[in-house]
C-alpha positions as CSV (number, residue, x, y, z in Angstrom):
1,M,-26.6,-11.3,-5.1
2,T,-28.8,-13.7,-7.2
3,S,-28.5,-17.8,-7.2
4,A,-27.4,-16.8,-11.3
5,D,-24.5,-15.0,-10.2
6,L,-23.1,-17.7,-7.6
7,A,-23.5,-20.2,-10.7
8,G,-20.4,-21.6,-11.5
9,I,-18.1,-20.5,-8.4
10,T,-14.9,-22.6,-7.5
11,V,-13.3,-22.7,-4.2
12,A,-9.8,-24.3,-2.5
13,L,-10.2,-26.2,0.3
14,I,-7.2,-26.1,2.6
15,D,-7.1,-27.6,6.2
16,D,-5.1,-30.2,8.1
17,H,-8.0,-32.5,8.9
18,D,-9.8,-34.8,6.3
19,V,-12.6,-33.9,8.4
20,V,-13.1,-30.5,7.7
21,H,-12.3,-31.4,3.8
22,E,-15.2,-33.9,3.6
23,G,-17.6,-31.9,5.2
24,L,-16.9,-28.4,3.6
25,A,-17.0,-30.6,0.2
26,S,-20.5,-32.0,1.5
27,W,-21.7,-28.6,2.6
28,C,-20.7,-26.9,-1.1
29,A,-22.0,-30.0,-3.4
30,G,-25.4,-29.2,-1.1
31,A,-25.5,-25.6,-1.8
32,T,-27.6,-23.8,-4.4
33,P,-26.3,-23.6,-6.8
34,P,-23.5,-26.4,-5.9
35,I,-20.1,-24.8,-5.3
36,A,-17.2,-27.1,-7.1
37,V,-14.6,-28.2,-5.2
38,A,-11.5,-27.5,-7.4
39,G,-8.6,-28.5,-4.7
40,R,-8.0,-30.1,-1.6
41,Y,-5.1,-29.1,0.2
42,L,-3.1,-29.8,3.5
43,R,-1.2,-26.8,3.4
44,P,-0.7,-23.7,2.0
45,T,2.7,-24.1,0.4
46,E,1.0,-27.4,-1.4
47,F,-2.0,-25.0,-2.8
48,L,0.8,-22.1,-4.1
49,R,3.1,-24.7,-5.7
50,D,0.1,-26.6,-7.3
51,R,-1.3,-22.9,-8.7
52,A,2.1,-21.8,-9.4
53,G,1.8,-19.1,-12.4
54,G,-2.2,-19.5,-12.5
55,Q,-2.3,-23.4,-13.7
56,G,-5.4,-24.6,-14.1
57,V,-9.1,-24.1,-13.4
58,R,-10.6,-21.0,-11.6
59,I,-10.7,-20.8,-8.2
60,D,-13.0,-18.3,-7.3
61,A,-12.6,-18.8,-3.6
62,V,-10.0,-20.3,-0.9
63,V,-11.1,-21.2,2.5
64,L,-8.5,-21.4,5.0
65,D,-7.9,-23.0,8.4
């Protein structure tokens, strides 16, 4: 996979610790190419409620504690 293949990747972060959110968001921002954090959630139920019906921006991956 090339960096061109990875351009525009978005992730959602699900974890109940702010420090984990901050660390992962920092790592994503520093990736080459940068990975956009499309949402931060404390619990999976919040993510599912927010994303019901496919609303919002596209999410390519979910990082779940």
